[in-house]
N, C-alpha and C positions, 0 to 999 in steps of 0.2 A: 093764356098769355105765353107760357113757356113753350108750348107746342108750336105756336106761330114763330117764335124766335128760333127754335130748333129747325123748323122747316126752312126758314130764310137762310140760316147758316148752311143747311144741307144743300139748298139750291146754289148758294155761293160756291161751295166746295165742288159741286157737280160742274158748274160753269168753269171753275178754275181747272178742273181735271180735263175738260174738253179743250180749253185754250192751251194748256200745257202739253197734252198728248196728241191732240188731233190737228191743232193749228201750228203751234211752234215746234212740236215734235222734240221737246227737250230731252226725252229719253234716248234719242239717237246718239247724243254725245255724253249725257250725264249718267248713263247706265252702262256698266261693263257688260261684256258679252261672254257667253259660255264658250266652251271649246268647239261647239258646233256652229258658233256664230249667232246664236239667238240671244236676244236681250235677257239678261239674268233677272228674273222676276224677284229674286230674293235680295237684289241690290238695286232696286228701282230708284233711280235718280240719286244714288249714293256716291256718284263721282267715279272717276276712272284714274287709277294710279299706276297702271302698267307701263306707261311711257314717262320716265322722269323728266323729259324735256317739255312735256305738255301738262299743265295743271288743269284738270277738269274737276271742279269741286262737287262735293255732296251738297245738293241744294234743298234737302229736306230740313225740317225744323230741328233735327238732331245734329246737323252738320256744323262744321267750323264757321262757315260763313254766317249762319244764324247766331252763333255764339259771339262773333265779333260785331256784327251789324245790327242784330235784332230785327224785329218785324218792320220797324220804321226804315231801317237801312235797306232792307230788301225792297220795300215799296219804292224808295228813292232810286235804287238801281234799275228797277223795272220801268220806272217812269222817265228817268233822266239819263240813264246809262252812266251814273257816277256813284262812287262809294259815299258813305256818310261823311268822309273827310272832304268830299268834293272832287276827288281825283277820278280819272277814268281808269279802272282796273285794266291791266294788260291781259285781256282774255281774247280768245279766238271765237268770238260770237258774231252773228250777223247784227248789223246796226238796226236798232229799233228804239222807239219811245212809246210806251203803252199809255193808254188813257188810265186815269186813276181807278175807275171801276174794274177794268180788266186786270190791272195790277193787284187790286184787292182780292179778286177772285183767285188769281194764281197763288197769292200768298196764303189764302185760306186753304187751298188744296195742299200746298206744300206743308203747311202746319199740320194737316190731317195725317201726314205720312210719318210723323214723329214715332220713333220706335226705340 
């Protein structure tokens, strides 16, 4: 029974990783770059703070957004583009509204990046 649940969660995380990295390409904005211009694998999806005029948050489960919003808030943001308070955060992101199952997969992947 536990193996099946673990496999299902693993499949959800894999799907979330694919949606995050291959479809939405979240890392292109949410990961800082090295001095050579490569994505910094040690800071994967940890946000970018080099330009104080643009806030690009850490979207991993250890980041401030998760501490403020929690999993439910992240799901709401991905599905409705609104924060838990109902406001539209002032972010520089493409417009989107994800299906619940896609949002769940992305949240599962982002939770797996907690460090």
